[in-house]
C-alpha positions, 0 to 999 in steps of 0.5 A, spaced: 264 674 126 262 676 133 264 682 138 269 678 141 272 678 134 271 671 129 269 666 131 268 658 129 263 653 130 266 647 134 269 643 130 271 648 125 277 652 123 281 656 118 282 651 112 289 651 108 286 646 103 287 651 097 295 651 098 298 644 100 299 638 096 304 635 101 304 627 101 302 625 108 298 629 110 292 628 116 288 635 116 289 642 113 284 646 118 286 650 124 281 647 128 284 649 136 288 655 138 288 655 148 294 658 151 294 657 159 297 655 166 298 649 169 302 647 175 307 641 175 311 637 180 317 633 180 315 625 181 320 619 182 320 612 180 320 607 182 319 610 189 315 616 190 319 622 195 314 625 201 315 632 204 317 636 197 315 644 198 316 648 193 318 656 192 316 657 184 311 651 181 309 654 174 307 652 168 306 656 161 302 652 154 300 655 148 296 649 144 296 651 137 293 646 133 294 638 135 301 641 137 302 643 144 308 648 147 310 649 154 315 652 159 316 650 166 320 652 172 320 648 178 324 650 184 324 647 190 325 649 197 324 641 201 327 636 195 323 631 201 325 624 203 324 618 198 326 611 201 331 607 196 332 611 189 327 615 184 328 618 177 326 624 176 320 626 172 316 631 171 308 631 172 302 634 169 302 636 163 296 640 161 294 635 155 295 628 153 300 625 150 300 623 144 305 617 139 311 617 140 311 623 145 315 629 144 322 633 148 323 638 153 329 641 153 333 643 159 335 650 158 338 654 166 338 648 172 342 650 179 343 647 185 344 640 183 349 638 186 355 635 182 350 631 177 347 635 171 340 634 167 342 634 160 335 632 156 328 632 157 323 626 153 315 627 153 313 620 154 306 617 152 305 616 161 304 624 160 310 626 164 317 629 161 322 623 164 329 627 166 336 624 163 343 626 165 349 623 160 354 620 163 361 617 161 359 612 156 355 615 151 349 615 154 342 617 158 341 615 164 336 617 170 337 622 174 335 620 180 332 624 187 339 624 190 342 627 185 338 634 187 339 639 193 334 643 198 333 650 193 334 646 185 331 650 179 330 648 173 327 651 167 325 646 161 321 648 155 319 643 150 313 640 146 308 634 144 302 632 140 295 631 143 289 627 140 285 633 146 
C-alpha cells in the first residue's frame, strides 16, 4: 500500500486463481485498469473527405485488463467534400485491437438524411466500420453521401486489446 492507495509492481495484480476452474482460461490476474479520453474522427474509404469540421468530437474509455469499453459522440458542423464514394468509419480508438475485433452499438443518430446507420463493428485496423441494413437482409457500407452537415452519432462498444 502507499499514500495513494493499493499499488502493485508492474505486471502484477489481483490474483483470482483460487476461485476459478473454468476450461479455456488464459489468465486470472487483473493487472490493469485505466480510464481516459480520446479524440475520435470520421474517416472514409477508399476516398477520404476533406474539410470536415466538428461541433463535438468526444471519446471516453475504461480499460479493465485487456477489455476496452468506449463511448463516442461525434457531431459534424461540415461533412466536407469527397471525390467519388467513401464508406464511413470512426478512427482513433485509444488502444490497438486484438483478435477478431469487437462491436460498436449505435445508440443515437440525427440528421442522417434518408439512410440511417444500423451497426458498428470494431475492426482489426482499429476503426469502427459503420453499416446500414438494406432490404436484401444484410449490412452494407454507410456512405459519406448519406450524411449531412450537422450529422450526429453516439456509439458505445467494446473490444479486446493486447496493450
